[in-house]
ZAMARGU-4260 file (C-alpha; in steps of 0.2 Angstrom, whole numbers, plus 5000, padded with zeros to 4 digits):
<rodrens>
0) 5557/4881/4812 | 5546/4881/4827 | 5527/4883/4822 | 5515/4894/4832 | 5505/4878/4836
5) 5520/4870/4844 | 5524/4886/4854 | 5505/4888/4860 | 5505/4870/4866 | 5521/4872/4875
10) 5516/4888/4883 | 5500/4880/4890 | 5509/4865/4896 | 5522/4875/4905 | 5509/4886/4913
15) 5499/4871/4919 | 5513/4865/4930 | 5520/4882/4935 | 5517/4893/4951 | 5508/4908/4943
20) 5512/4919/4958 | 5530/4918/4953 | 5530/4915/4934 | 5533/4930/4923 | 5533/4933/4904
25) 5552/4933/4904 | 5552/4916/4913 | 5541/4909/4899 | 5551/4916/4885 | 5568/4909/4892
30) 5560/4892/4896 | 5554/4891/4878 | 5570/4897/4870 | 5579/4884/4881 | 5567/4870/4876
35) 5567/4874/4857 | 5585/4880/4856 | 5580/4895/4845 | 5579/4914/4847 | 5560/4919/4850
40) 5562/4937/4851 | 5550/4940/4836 | 5537/4929/4844 | 5535/4938/4860 | 5519/4947/4855
45) 5512/4930/4850 | 5518/4922/4866 | 5511/4936/4877 | 5494/4933/4868 | 5495/4914/4873
50) 5499/4918/4891 | 5484/4930/4892 | 5473/4917/4884 | 5478/4904/4897 | 5475/4917/4911
55) 5458/4921/4905 | 5453/4903/4904 | 5459/4901/4922 | 5452/4916/4929 | 5436/4921/4920
60) 5426/4936/4926 | 5410/4930/4935 | 5393/4931/4927 | 5385/4934/4944 | 5379/4952/4944
65) 5368/4950/4959 | 5381/4955/4971 | 5384/4974/4969 | 5395/4976/4985 | 5410/4966/4978
70) 5418/4959/4962 | 5414/4940/4963 | 5429/4931/4954 | 5426/4913/4950 | 5438/4901/4942
75) 5453/4890/4945 | 5467/4898/4955 | 5457/4911/4964 | 5459/4908/4983 | 5443/4915/4991
80) 5443/4915/5010 | 5427/4919/5020 | 5426/4933/5032 | 5427/4920/5046 | 5444/4915/5043
85) 5460/4925/5046 | 5473/4913/5040 | 5483/4914/5056 | 5485/4933/5055 | 5476/4944/5066
90) 5479/4959/5055 | 5470/4950/5041 | 5451/4951/5041 | 5449/4942/5025 | 5457/4942/5008
95) 5456/4935/4990 | 5470/4930/4979 | 5466/4937/4962 | 5476/4936/4946 | 5471/4952/4935
100) 5474/4951/4916 | 5487/4963/4913 | 5493/4965/4895 | 5511/4965/4902 | 5510/4953/4916
105) 5525/4955/4928 | 5520/4946/4943 | 5505/4939/4952 | 5504/4941/4971 | 5492/4940/4986
110) 5484/4955/4992 | 5475/4959/5008 | 5457/4964/5006 | 5443/4968/5018 | 5427/4959/5014
115) 5409/4964/5020 | 5405/4955/5036 | 5387/4951/5032 | 5390/4938/5018 | 5384/4921/5023
120) 5389/4912/5007 | 5407/4912/4999 | 5411/4903/4984 | 5427/4893/4985 | 5439/4883/4974
125) 5453/4871/4978 | 5467/4880/4986 | 5483/4880/4975 | 5496/4867/4981 | 5483/4859/4993
130) 5477/4842/4992 | 5459/4840/4986 | 5446/4827/4986 | 5443/4819/4969 | 5426/4814/4962
135) 5423/4795/4960 | 5426/4796/4941 | 5442/4805/4943 | 5448/4793/4957 | 5444/4779/4945
140) 5455/4787/4932 | 5470/4792/4943 | 5469/4778/4956 | 5470/4789/4971 | 5457/4799/4981
145) 5467/4815/4985 | 5478/4825/4974 | 5483/4843/4971 | 5475/4852/4956 | 5492/4854/4948
150) 5496/4836/4949 | 5479/4831/4942 | 5483/4842/4927 | 5500/4834/4925 | 5493/4816/4926
155) 5480/4820/4913 | 5493/4827/4901 | 5504/4812/4903 | 5490/4801/4899 | 5486/4812/4883
160) 5504/4811/4877 | 5506/4792/4881 | 5490/4789/4871 | 5494/4801/4857 | 5477/4810/4858
165) 5482/4827/4852 | 5474/4832/4835 | 5488/4831/4822 | 5481/4847/4813 | 5479/4857/4829
170) 5490/4853/4844 | 5479/4863/4856 | 5464/4851/4854 | 5463/4834/4862 | 5453/4820/4854
175) 5445/4810/4869 | 5446/4791/4869 | 5433/4781/4878 | 5441/4784/4895 | 5442/4803/4894
180) 5425/4803/4886 | 5418/4795/4901 | 5427/4807/4912 | 5425/4824/4903 | 5408/4820/4894
185) 5414/4827/4877 | 5422/4820/4861 | 5435/4833/4860 | 5442/4847/4871 | 5454/4861/4869
190) 5468/4866/4881 | 5459/4881/4887 | 5444/4870/4892 | 5452/4857/4902 | 5453/4866/4919
195) 5434/4871/4918 | 5430/4853/4914 | 5439/4847/4929 | 5431/4858/4941 | 5416/4847/4945
200) 5429/4832/4949 | 5440/4842/4961 | 5432/4846/4978 | 5441/4857/4991 | 5447/4848/5007
205) 5444/4863/5018 | 5429/4873/5024 | 5427/4888/5035 | 5419/4885/5052 | 5408/4896/5062
210) 5415/4911/5072 | 5433/4916/5070 | 5440/4898/5070 | 5455/4894/5058 | 5453/4883/5043
215) 5452/4865/5048 | 5453/4849/5038 | 5438/4839/5035 | 5433/4824/5046 | 5446/4811/5047
220) 5435/4798/5040 | 5434/4809/5024 | 5453/4812/5023 | 5467/4800/5023 | 5482/4805/5034
225) 5497/4810/5024 | 5512/4799/5024 | 5530/4799/5018 | 5536/4811/5005 | 5518/4819/5005
230) 5519/4823/5024 | 5537/4830/5022 | 5531/4841/5008 | 5516/4847/5018 | 5527/4852/5033
235) 5539/4861/5022 | 5525/4871/5014 | 5519/4875/5032 | 5536/4881/5037 | 5538/4892/5022
240) 5521/4900/5025 | 5525/4903/5044 | 5542/4911/5039 | 5532/4922/5026 | 5520/4928/5040
245) 5535/4932/5052 | 5543/4942/5038 | 5527/4952/5035 | 5525/4956/5054 | 5544/4961/5054
250) 5542/4973/5040 | 5526/4980/5048 | 5536/4984/5064 | 5550/4992/5054 | 5538/5002/5045
255) 5532/5010/5061 | 5550/5015/5065 | 5554/5021/5047 | 5554/5040/5043 | 5542/5049/5032
260) 5551/5045/5016 | 5551/5026/5018 | 5533/5027/5024 | 5528/5037/5009 | 5537/5024/4998
265) 5527/5010/5006 | 5511/5020/5004 | 5515/5022/4985 | 5518/5004/4984 | 5501/5000/4992
270) 5492/5012/4980 | 5498/5002/4965 | 5489/4987/4971 | 5474/4979/4964 | 5462/4986/4976
275) 5468/5004/4979 | 5457/5018/4972 | 5465/5026/4957 | 5462/5042/4949 | 5452/5040/4933
280) 5456/5050/4916 | 5443/5061/4909 | 5440/5048/4895 | 5436/5034/4907 | 5425/5046/4918
285) 5415/5049/4903 | 5414/5031/4898 | 5408/5026/4915 | 5395/5040/4916 | 5394/5040/4935
290) 5404/5056/4939 | 5416/5046/4950 | 5434/5051/4949 | 5443/5037/4957 | 5439/5018/4958
295) 5448/5002/4962 | 5455/4991/4947 | 5442/4977/4951 | 5428/4989/4951 | 5433/4996/4934
300) 5434/4979/4927 | 5417/4974/4934 | 5409/4990/4926 | 5417/4987/4909 | 5412/4969/4909
305) 5395/4973/4914 | 5393/4985/4900 | 5400/4972/4888 | 5387/4960/4894 | 5372/4972/4894
310) 5376/4977/4876 | 5378/4959/4871 | 5396/4962/4864 | 5402/4945/4869 | 5407/4932/4856
315) 5425/4935/4850 | 5440/4930/4859 | 5448/4947/4860 | 5459/4955/4873 | 5456/4974/4876
320) 5466/4985/4888 | 5462/5000/4899 | 5478/5010/4897 | 5487/5016/4912 | 5485/5034/4908
325) 5466/5032/4912 | 5470/5025/4929 | 5484/5036/4936 | 5496/5022/4937 | 5510/5013/4928
330) 5500/4997/4925 | 5488/4993/4911 | 5473/4983/4914 | 5468/4970/4901 | 5452/4960/4900
335) 5445/4948/4887 | 5430/4956/4879 | 5417/4951/4866 | 5413/4960/4849 | 5426/4974/4848
340) 5434/4985/4835 | 5441/4974/4822 | 5452/4982/4808 | 5448/4984/4790 | 5461/4986/4776
345) 5457/4994/4760 | 5465/4990/4743 | 5463/5001/4728 | 5469/4994/4711 | 5469/5005/4695
350) 5466/5023/4691 | 5447/5026/4694 | 5448/5015/4710 | 5461/5027/4717 | 5450/5042/4712
355) 5436/5035/4722 | 5448/5031/4736 | 5454/5049/4736 | 5437/5056/4740 | 5433/5042/4752
360) 5448/5046/4763 | 5444/5065/4762 | 5427/5061/4770 | 5436/5051/4784 | 5448/5065/4787
365) 5434/5076/4794 | 5429/5063/4806 | 5446/5058/4813 | 5453/5075/4817 | 5439/5076/4830
370) 5438/5058/4836 | 5440/5056/4854 | 5448/5074/4854 | 5464/5068/4846 | 5475/5082/4840
375) 5489/5078/4827 | 5501/5090/4821 | 5500/5084/4803 | 5482/5085/4801 | 5475/5102/4804
380) 5470/5107/4786 | 5451/5107/4790 | 5453/5121/4802 | 5464/5130/4790 | 5451/5129/4776
385) 5437/5135/4787 | 5427/5119/4787 | 5428/5112/4805 | 5422/5128/4813 | 5405/5126/4805
390) 5404/5107/4808 | 5408/5109/4826 | 5392/5119/4829 | 5382/5104/4826 | 5384/5091/4840
395) 5382/5076/4828 | 5400/5080/4821 | 5407/5079/4839 | 5398/5063/4844 | 5397/5053/4827
400) 5399/5036/4836 | 5411/5029/4824 | 5427/5020/4828 | 5440/5027/4817 | 5454/5015/4822
405) 5444/5002/4811 | 5451/5011/4795 | 5466/5020/4802 | 5483/5016/4811 | 5493/5027/4822
410) 5512/5028/4821 | 5526/5040/4822 | 5539/5048/4810 | 5557/5047/4812 | 5556/5064/4819
415) 5544/5059/4833 | 5529/5067/4825 | 5513/5057/4828 | 5504/5050/4812 | 5487/5043/4809
420) 5486/5035/4792 | 5474/5024/4782 | 5477/5005/4782 | 5478/5006/4763 | 5487/4998/4749
425) 5486/5008/4733 | 5491/5001/4716 | 5492/5011/4700 | 5502/5015/4685 | 5519/5023/4686
430) 5518/5041/4685 | 5501/5043/4691 | 5505/5051/4708 | 5507/5069/4701 | 5517/5080/4713
435) 5517/5067/4727 | 5531/5055/4728 | 5529/5036/4730 | 5535/5037/4748 | 5520/5047/4753
440) 5521/5064/4761 | 5526/5059/4779 | 5544/5057/4777 | 5556/5070/4770 | 5563/5064/4754
445) 5582/5064/4753 | 5588/5068/4735 | 5599/5056/4726 | 5617/5062/4727 | 5629/5060/4713
450) 5641/5046/4715 | 5658/5050/4722 | 5667/5037/4711 | 5664/5036/4692 | 5670/5022/4681
455) 5664/5029/4664 | 5676/5041/4656 | 5667/5045/4640 | 5654/5058/4637 | 5638/5058/4647
460) 5620/5063/4642 | 5609/5067/4657 | 5590/5069/4655 | 5579/5075/4669 | 5560/5074/4668
465) 5551/5089/4675 | 5543/5086/4692 | 5524/5088/4692 | 5520/5105/4700 | 5507/5106/4714
470) 5491/5114/4710 | 5484/5129/4719 | 5475/5118/4732 | 5490/5107/4736 | 5502/5122/4736
475) 5490/5130/4749 | 5491/5115/4760 | 5509/5114/4759 | 5512/5132/4763 | 5501/5131/4778
480) 5509/5116/4785 | 5526/5124/4784 | 5521/5139/4794 | 5509/5131/4806 | 5518/5129/4823
485) 5519/5111/4829 | 5505/5106/4841 | 5496/5123/4840 | 5478/5123/4835 | 5474/5133/4819
490) 5461/5145/4825 | 5460/5158/4811 | 5449/5147/4799 | 5436/5161/4798 | 5449/5174/4792
495) 5453/5165/4776 | 5451/5175/4761 | 5435/5170/4751 | 5442/5174/4734 | 5457/5163/4737
500) 5445/5149/4742 | 5435/5152/4727 | 5451/5151/4716 | 5455/5134/4724 | 5438/5127/4720
505) 5439/5133/4702 | 5456/5126/4700 | 5450/5109/4706 | 5436/5110/4693 | 5448/5112/4679
510) 5465/5106/4685 | 5463/5088/4691 | 5474/5076/4681 | 5479/5063/4695 | 5470/5056/4710
515) 5483/5065/4721 | 5478/5082/4715 | 5463/5083/4727 | 5469/5072/4741 | 5472/5080/4758
520) 5477/5064/4767 | 5494/5059/4772 | 5498/5041/4767 | 5511/5029/4775 | 5525/5025/4763
525) 5520/5007/4762 | 5503/5012/4756 | 5508/5019/4738 | 5514/5006/4725 | 5518/5011/4707
530) 5519/4996/4695 | 5537/4998/4690 | 5538/5000/4671 | 5519/5001/4668 | 5516/5018/4662
535) 5499/5026/4660 | 5492/5022/4642 | 5474/5017/4642 | 5475/5012/4624 | 5487/4998/4627
540) 5480/4993/4644 | 5462/4992/4640 | 5459/4973/4641 | 5461/4958/4653 | 5475/4950/4643
545) 5486/4966/4644 | 5488/4964/4663 | 5489/4945/4663 | 5508/4945/4667 | 5510/4961/4676
550) 5508/4954/4694 | 5520/4939/4690 | 5534/4949/4681 | 5549/4953/4692 | 5546/4956/4710
555) 5530/4966/4707 | 5518/4952/4715 | 5530/4950/4730 | 5531/4969/4733 | 5512/4971/4733
560) 5510/4956/4745 | 5524/4963/4756 | 5514/4980/4758 | 5498/4971/4762 | 5507/4960/4774
565) 5514/4975/4783 | 5496/4981/4787 | 5489/4964/4791 | 5503/4958/4803 | 5500/4974/4814
570) 5481/4970/4815 | 5475/4963/4832 | 5459/4955/4824 | 5456/4960/4806 | 5438/4961/4801
575) 5440/4960/4782 | 5447/4968/4767 | 5437/4981/4756 | 5444/4979/4738 | 5441/4992/4725
580) 5447/4988/4707 | 5445/4998/4691 | 5440/4983/4680 | 5438/4992/4664 | 5455/4986/4658
585) 5471/4977/4663 | 5470/4980/4681 | 5456/4967/4682 | 5470/4954/4679 | 5482/4962/4692
590) 5467/4962/4705 | 5464/4943/4701 | 5482/4938/4705 | 5482/4949/4720 | 5466/4942/4726
595) 5472/4924/4723 | 5487/4927/4734 | 5475/4934/4748 | 5464/4918/4746 | 5480/4907/4748
600) 5488/4916/4762 | 5473/4923/4772 | 5459/4911/4768 | 5449/4916/4783 | 5449/4935/4779
605) 5433/4940/4770 | 5435/4951/4755 | 5421/4963/4749 | 5425/4967/4731 | 5419/4983/4722
610) 5422/4982/4703 | 5421/5001/4698 | 5421/5009/4681 | 5423/5027/4674 | 5408/5032/4663
615) 5420/5035/4649 | 5424/5016/4649 | 5406/5013/4643 | 5408/5023/4627 | 5404/5012/4611
620) 5418/5011/4598 | 5416/5011/4579 | 5428/4997/4579 | 5420/4980/4579 | 5436/4972/4585
625) 5436/4984/4600 | 5418/4980/4604 | 5422/4962/4604 | 5437/4964/4615 | 5427/4975/4627
630) 5412/4962/4629 | 5424/4948/4631 | 5434/4958/4644 | 5418/4961/4654 | 5413/4943/4654
635) 5431/4936/4658 | 5434/4949/4672 | 5419/4946/4681 | 5420/4927/4680 | 5438/4927/4686
640) 5436/4940/4700 | 5420/4934/4708 | 5426/4917/4715 | 5440/4926/4725 | 5429/4936/4736
645) 5414/4934/4748 | 5403/4947/4740 | 5405/4957/4724 | 5397/4973/4720 | 5398/4980/4702
650) 5398/4999/4702 | 5398/5011/4687 | 5385/5018/4676 | 5387/5024/4658 | 5381/5041/4664
655) 5377/5049/4681 | 5367/5063/4674 | 5350/5055/4680 | 5356/5049/4697 | 5348/5064/4705
660) 5339/5080/4700 | 5349/5089/4713 | 5366/5085/4705 | 5375/5090/4689 | 5389/5078/4686
665) 5401/5079/4672 | 5403/5061/4665 | 5419/5066/4657 | 5428/5071/4673 | 5433/5057/4685
670) 5434/5070/4699 | 5415/5072/4698 | 5410/5054/4695 | 5421/5047/4708 | 5414/5059/4722
675) 5397/5051/4720 | 5403/5033/4721 | 5414/5037/4736 | 5399/5045/4745 | 5389/5029/4743
680) 5404/5018/4749 | 5406/5029/4764 | 5389/5026/4769 | 5390/5007/4767 | 5406/5007/4778
685) 5397/5015/4793 | 5389/4999/4800 | 5406/4990/4802 | 5413/5006/4811 | 5399/5009/4823
690) 5405/5010/4841 | 5396/5012/4858 | 5403/5026/4868 | 5401/5019/4886 | 5388/5012/4898
695) 5381/5029/4901 | 5377/5031/4882 | 5360/5030/4876 | 5366/5025/4858 | 5358/5040/4851
700) 5370/5042/4837 | 5371/5025/4829 | 5361/5010/4827 | 5362/4993/4818 | 5381/4989/4818
705) 5386/4975/4806 | 5404/4967/4803 | 5410/4961/4787 | 5404/4943/4790 | 5387/4948/4795
710) 5385/4959/4779 | 5390/4944/4769 | 5379/4932/4778 | 5364/4944/4777 | 5366/4946/4758
715) 5373/4929/4752 | 5369/4917/4766 | 5350/4915/4764 | 5341/4902/4754 | 5350/4905/4738
720) 5369/4907/4738 | 5369/4924/4728 | 5386/4933/4730 | 5382/4948/4718 | 5375/4963/4726
725) 5367/4979/4719 | 5372/4996/4726 | 5358/5009/4727 | 5360/5027/4734 | 5351/5044/4735
730) 5362/5059/4736 | 5358/5070/4744 | 5344/5061/4753 | 5327/5069/4753 | 5317/5072/4769
735) 5314/5057/4779 | 5295/5056/4777 | 5294/5067/4761 | 5283/5081/4757 | 5266/5078/4748
740) 5274/5082/4731 | 5290/5071/4735 | 5294/5053/4737 | 5302/5048/4754 | 5320/5041/4755
745) 5315/5023/4749 | 5307/5029/4733 | 5322/5040/4729 | 5335/5026/4729 | 5344/5024/4712
750) 5355/5010/4707 | 5374/5013/4704 | 5375/4995/4697 | 5373/4994/4678 | 5362/4983/4668
755) 5349/4980/4682 | 5330/4978/4679 | 5321/4991/4688 | 5305/4986/4697 | 5309/4968/4696
760) 5298/4958/4709 | 5308/4946/4720 | 5301/4938/4735 | 5318/4932/4740 | 5327/4948/4740
765) 5337/4954/4755 | 5344/4971/4759 | 5355/4981/4770 | 5350/4999/4771 | 5361/5013/4779
770) 5354/5030/4782 | 5365/5044/4789 | 5361/5062/4793 | 5342/5061/4789 | 5332/5076/4790
775) 5314/5079/4795 | 5303/5089/4784 | 5305/5104/4796 | 5324/5103/4793 | 5330/5097/4809
780) 5340/5081/4812 | 5330/5065/4813 | 5334/5054/4828 | 5338/5036/4827 | 5321/5031/4833
785) 5312/5043/4821 | 5322/5035/4806 | 5317/5017/4812 | 5299/5022/4813 | 5299/5030/4796
790) 5308/5016/4787 | 5297/5003/4795 | 5281/5012/4790 | 5288/5015/4772 | 5292/4996/4770
795) 5274/4992/4777 | 5267/5003/4763 | 5278/4997/4749 | 5271/4987/4735 | 5288/4978/4732
800) 5295/4972/4749 | 5311/4963/4752 | 5310/4946/4762 | 5322/4954/4775 | 5330/4971/4777
805) 5343/4976/4790 | 5343/4995/4794 | 5358/5004/4800 | 5357/5022/4806 | 5370/5036/4810
810) 5364/5053/4814 | 5380/5061/4807 | 5378/5066/4789 | 5391/5066/4775 | 5403/5080/4778
815) 5408/5089/4762 | 5427/5093/4762 | 5434/5107/4752 | 5441/5096/4738 | 5424/5091/4732
820) 5417/5095/4715 | 5404/5109/4712 | 5389/5098/4707 | 5375/5103/4719 | 5360/5113/4712
825) 5356/5130/4720 | 5341/5122/4730 | 5353/5112/4741 | 5356/5121/4757 | 5372/5122/4768
830) 5366/5107/4779 | 5359/5097/4764 | 5341/5103/4765 | 5331/5102/4748 | 5323/5119/4747
835) 5313/5117/4731 | 5313/5111/4713 | 5330/5112/4705 | 5333/5124/4691 | 5343/5116/4676
840) 5351/5132/4672 | 5356/5137/4690 | 5373/5141/4696 | 5380/5126/4704 | 5386/5125/4722
845) 5402/5117/4729 | 5410/5113/4746 | 5410/5132/4750 | 5391/5133/4750 | 5386/5115/4755
850) 5395/5108/4771 | 5385/5092/4774 | 5372/5082/4766 | 5360/5067/4772 | 5364/5051/4763
855) 5356/5034/4760 | 5364/5018/4753 | 5358/5001/4751 | 5366/4984/4746 | 5353/4971/4740
860) 5353/4953/4734 | 5340/4953/4721 | 5336/4944/4704 | 5336/4962/4697 | 5355/4959/4694
865) 5350/4945/4682 | 5352/4955/4666 | 5370/4960/4671 | 5375/4942/4673 | 5365/4935/4658
870) 5373/4948/4646 | 5391/4942/4652 | 5386/4924/4650 | 5379/4926/4633 | 5393/4936/4627
875) 5406/4924/4633 | 5397/4909/4625 | 5394/4919/4608 | 5411/4926/4607 | 5422/4914/4615
880) 5414/4896/4618 | 5404/4892/4602 | 5412/4884/4587 | 5419/4897/4576 | 5417/4911/4589
885) 5424/4928/4584 | 5434/4930/4600 | 5442/4913/4601 | 5459/4919/4594 | 5458/4934/4605
890) 5456/4924/4621 | 5471/4913/4616 | 5482/4929/4615 | 5476/4933/4632 | 5482/4916/4638
895) 5466/4906/4640 | 5463/4889/4633 | 5446/4882/4628 | 5444/4872/4644 | 5447/4887/4655
900) 5435/4898/4645 | 5422/4884/4647 | 5425/4885/4666 | 5422/4903/4666 | 5406/4900/4657
905) 5401/4888/4670 | 5405/4900/4684 | 5394/4913/4676 | 5380/4901/4673 | 5381/4895/4692
910) 5378/4914/4697 | 5363/4915/4685 | 5355/4898/4692 | 5357/4904/4710 | 5345/4919/4706
915) 5334/4910/4693 | 5334/4891/4695 | 5322/4888/4680 | 5334/4897/4668 | 5342/4887/4654
920) 5360/4890/4656 | 5367/4874/4649 | 5381/4877/4636 | 5377/4874/4618 | 5396/4874/4613
925) 5394/4856/4606
</rodrens>
């Protein structure tokens, strides 16, 4: 089996010695298949990526922004000729030989180009295939004063291979010996850096003279005459060049005599060149913000690159493309860009995790149907239910500044319909999908047909289980999708019958049994996984030991891994995984095995873990045995899950009744509780989805983008290595500055993490705060700058201040979709304004009355979480580690020996010491 490291090394070796004006991707593929003797069809995307990386290393975009008249291209292989040279062709005033970075590179050719005549200084590099003067250091290394650049690289590679200087763990890295260290000035170097390091050692032999004279060689005393084979080779190259010029002139004369049809074809061919002005799409016109409708390819690349540098987006090695549809041509421009969109995959394990996920994806639904004006046939339900019309009146819903591709993937059904589905893996009991099939809703399900051949001749007893019927809400969506013509916008939202909408809302309040009962999102067939043979029974699956073998039994683990692999392998640059697990029972163990597999196979992919709980799981039992089992489960679950992620956030209060005076949440209904948690997770996800819209943008809609790694480093990478974060939120958020009788946003944040100490002073605390859709006291939307100023002032006046706080702002509020519980008090307005003191006996409002609300959510690393950790450590020691512990035998039935239990205790003790180094966490088990 050929490894990717071997393929990458071979690609770079082959391209180093190839003529890039003639080499294509197809030639590279065939060359590698011939060398390795295997079929590399499945490796074509990887090989194209390696080719693109090589080209970018050879032909980087210049950092010189002083020249606004032309695109300055620097790097090896660019043949830049001054205005004074005509290269033996009277028709050519000047040219540059550029290799653009096309995503599907077919060929590289030389183009004629007119260059401004007033340039006195032109940057040059050694001409491809021409002999160059070598530096004294390189002359000493190679033993000759002159050599072509290609031959220099070949000789260097020969030396590396003869001396076995390649890193055995990474074939693309060279470990320099003393000779190479003296030459290159580094201890190690990668394939992509070699050409750049050689630039200072290779000096062009030719230079432009004054006037219109041709290129001349340097003084004879500086250049030795060519002899023998080298002279023959030089003459042959000159002959080929002369024939090429004659052929060009002949084609020119023929063109003058050709008819209009031939002339038109030639014009079309010229217009596909790198320098031809091409019509721009509306999207690209908006991105550039100058109003120009046609530009050359180099000018487009220059402006995009300038935007990237101005916004400090460089850093990641990532290829981005400007699709051909934006340039009125059949070619795609690709450039290497810095910090760009990186995908996030979501995993939901367990019942309550999927309830939260269902609300979370419903929130995203309202964003994505309007993102970049995309119109998808399968996603028109918001228009049908009368929600989008209201939202579209507010510009913040049209320009929310979020990149929906971070969470979503585009695809196509077997019938050719476009799809846009979450990057999601959902794991749950068998039989918890309600009326939805395990294959999702995008593909028509073919009913099983009775077999045509039967080998059993006795009597048969056939039993059929009744399929779950759609509730009123799902039936309404199903009926409307059937009658909605494909590709036609639904414009009759405002004509929906109010009574029918009210009936739908009422049915959702009383008729939600499964997380799919209120989900309006279409899922990919690979997203939904029912654990075969594991039926919903909370009494039997309520502890860690119950799920210990679920992942490993049969092919369950491999099936879950395969679904995750499906989404991972199609990601260009995965940012991380957000993992939600219902850790109130056996799914904690399932999640632990799943996370262990992720850590083994995708060690460099950061995981942010939310351990979520339904309020009903906090209910005390009259059975002492059950209480012992619950306490041990809490300790074991947290100790086993926490080492397998970068950041862990416990979520789930015993009651949500006090979370906000403007909410009335029924703790007995998962449909209610999960909506509150999902709203907070939505706000927390905004920083790693924020996107700038273009160089003309003033970034008026978002501020403070962070990716997964930056969030983790902010919260856990400070002086103390604390990986446990507290989640706070305020829903709906009060006015930004607050009225005289009210506290501002910071004073209204309430913890969703259980067992934390309120008001704990911690001089080392660190926070990331997200505010979206904030309102001023007058009721108008607060701008990004107004939010920044208000929060800065609030922290300045606060008695307890964090050591550091990162603020992220989005002007777009949380959209409330129709499947949302009726939990708002009568003093919450349609746009989320708080109009007065709520009345406890008021008639509650739902999604028909409240269309959006401002939100604030915060993650903080603080010693306030110590009670949560200490309680688990104490319970584990008292019930599982101490001699004669009451839960010792129970832990044995869960499959844990004494040594493993003590290791879990040490894991919890380490977390406590990270927050309180002076605490006494030594075990007293002896």
